[in-house]
VMD Tcl script that draws the C-alpha trace (Angstrom):
set ca {
  {4.88 25.68 -49.48}
  {7.58 28.38 -50.71}
  {5.51 31.16 -49.15}
  {5.23 29.08 -45.67}
  {8.98 28.47 -45.46}
  {10.44 32.14 -46.54}
  {7.78 33.53 -44.09}
  {8.99 30.99 -41.35}
  {12.34 31.79 -41.86}
  {11.76 35.15 -41.92}
  {10.05 35.01 -38.10}
  {12.83 32.67 -37.09}
  {15.24 35.93 -37.90}
  {12.90 38.58 -36.61}
  {12.67 40.17 -40.14}
  {10.15 42.44 -40.94}
  {9.43 41.57 -44.65}
  {6.37 40.28 -46.28}
  {5.76 37.53 -48.79}
  {2.71 36.16 -50.88}
  {2.42 33.37 -53.54}
  {0.37 33.24 -56.47}
  {-0.04 31.01 -59.57}
  {0.02 31.89 -63.38}
  {-3.14 29.98 -63.90}
  {-6.17 30.74 -62.08}
  {-7.44 26.85 -61.68}
  {-7.12 26.35 -58.00}
  {-8.15 29.92 -57.18}
  {-8.61 30.10 -53.23}
  {-8.21 26.73 -52.59}
  {-6.09 25.37 -49.66}
  {-2.66 23.91 -49.96}
  {-2.28 20.28 -51.31}
  {-3.05 18.42 -47.99}
  {0.37 16.35 -48.62}
  {2.00 19.68 -49.13}
  {0.79 21.03 -45.62}
  {1.49 17.51 -43.83}
  {5.20 18.09 -45.20}
  {5.38 21.59 -44.01}
  {3.60 20.51 -40.46}
  {6.24 18.08 -39.84}
  {8.81 20.40 -40.16}
  {7.34 23.05 -38.19}
  {5.54 25.31 -41.34}
  {2.17 25.69 -41.07}
  {0.49 26.81 -44.54}
  {-2.92 26.02 -43.93}
  {-3.93 29.23 -43.85}
  {-2.84 29.95 -47.54}
  {-5.24 30.19 -50.44}
  {-4.25 30.18 -54.11}
  {-4.76 33.10 -56.30}
  {-3.65 34.19 -59.83}
  {-0.38 36.30 -60.41}
  {-1.59 39.63 -61.48}
  {0.20 42.63 -63.17}
  {-0.42 44.78 -59.65}
  {2.35 42.02 -58.21}
  {5.17 43.87 -59.80}
  {4.46 47.13 -57.91}
  {3.50 45.21 -54.45}
  {6.74 43.32 -54.97}
  {10.70 43.79 -54.81}
  {11.14 40.28 -55.79}
  {9.27 37.65 -57.95}
  {10.59 34.18 -57.70}
  {8.75 31.61 -60.13}
  {9.42 27.97 -59.52}
  {9.83 27.15 -63.70}
  {10.43 27.91 -67.32}
  {6.65 27.98 -67.52}
  {5.83 30.34 -64.43}
  {8.61 32.61 -65.74}
  {7.43 32.74 -69.39}
  {3.95 33.55 -67.99}
  {5.16 36.24 -65.57}
  {7.21 37.65 -67.76}
  {4.61 38.27 -70.63}
  {2.76 40.40 -67.91}
  {5.70 42.35 -67.56}
  {5.30 45.82 -68.44}
  {8.67 47.42 -68.92}
  {12.34 46.56 -68.23}
  {11.61 47.23 -64.34}
  {9.19 44.68 -64.04}
  {11.37 42.10 -66.14}
  {14.03 43.01 -63.72}
  {12.31 41.62 -60.31}
  {11.70 38.14 -61.84}
  {13.89 35.51 -60.97}
  {14.19 31.73 -61.27}
  {14.24 30.46 -56.88}
  {16.52 27.60 -57.35}
  {19.24 30.31 -59.00}
  {20.34 31.36 -55.38}
  {21.29 27.86 -54.80}
  {22.64 27.09 -58.20}
  {23.23 30.19 -60.08}
  {22.78 30.48 -63.76}
  {21.41 26.94 -63.74}
  {17.92 27.68 -64.16}
  {16.87 24.52 -62.57}
  {13.05 24.47 -62.04}
  {11.49 23.43 -58.58}
  {10.59 19.93 -59.29}
  {6.75 19.36 -59.51}
  {5.94 16.50 -56.34}
  {3.21 15.42 -56.92}
  {4.07 12.55 -58.93}
  {7.14 11.54 -56.71}
  {5.30 10.25 -53.42}
  {6.32 11.57 -50.19}
  {9.69 11.94 -51.10}
  {8.88 14.24 -53.58}
  {7.30 16.56 -50.98}
  {10.10 16.19 -49.00}
  {12.79 16.91 -52.00}
  {10.73 19.93 -52.63}
  {10.55 21.13 -48.99}
  {14.52 20.80 -48.66}
  {14.63 23.49 -51.57}
  {12.79 25.66 -50.58}
  {14.26 25.44 -47.33}
  {17.95 25.98 -48.38}
  {16.41 28.79 -50.79}
  {15.01 30.37 -47.89}
  {18.20 30.26 -46.12}
  {20.17 31.95 -48.73}
  {17.79 34.39 -49.47}
  {17.59 35.31 -45.88}
  {20.85 34.19 -44.10}
}
mol new
graphics top color blue
foreach p $ca { graphics top sphere $p radius 0.5 }
foreach p [lrange $ca 0 end-1] q [lrange $ca 1 end] { graphics top cylinder $p $q radius 0.2 }
display resetview
């Protein structure tokens, strides 16, 4: 959902930037986003139906200027792949954009019903507004 929200915000602002999303495990590689997350996005004008899961790789450090992670586990897994301080400097907890220095995780919406998905969407949208303007 983060990729879709950031992509939509950049489009709305006519910004020429690119986004990609990746997990730190390969469990869902090539799968579409969860149907509930797709529906939540669709309800807010964000279409993520074209996205497919992929696993984060070392080459992502070369491809991207910033790498946002959603939680402590993602942070740890991505930092393990960092080759040097420059790579590590690109990695940031996403919600630190809204809550600087608090290292808060984006909550897992899957056990919180529709309210969980709405809450995550709101956090991602506010993060995109903070990052992109």
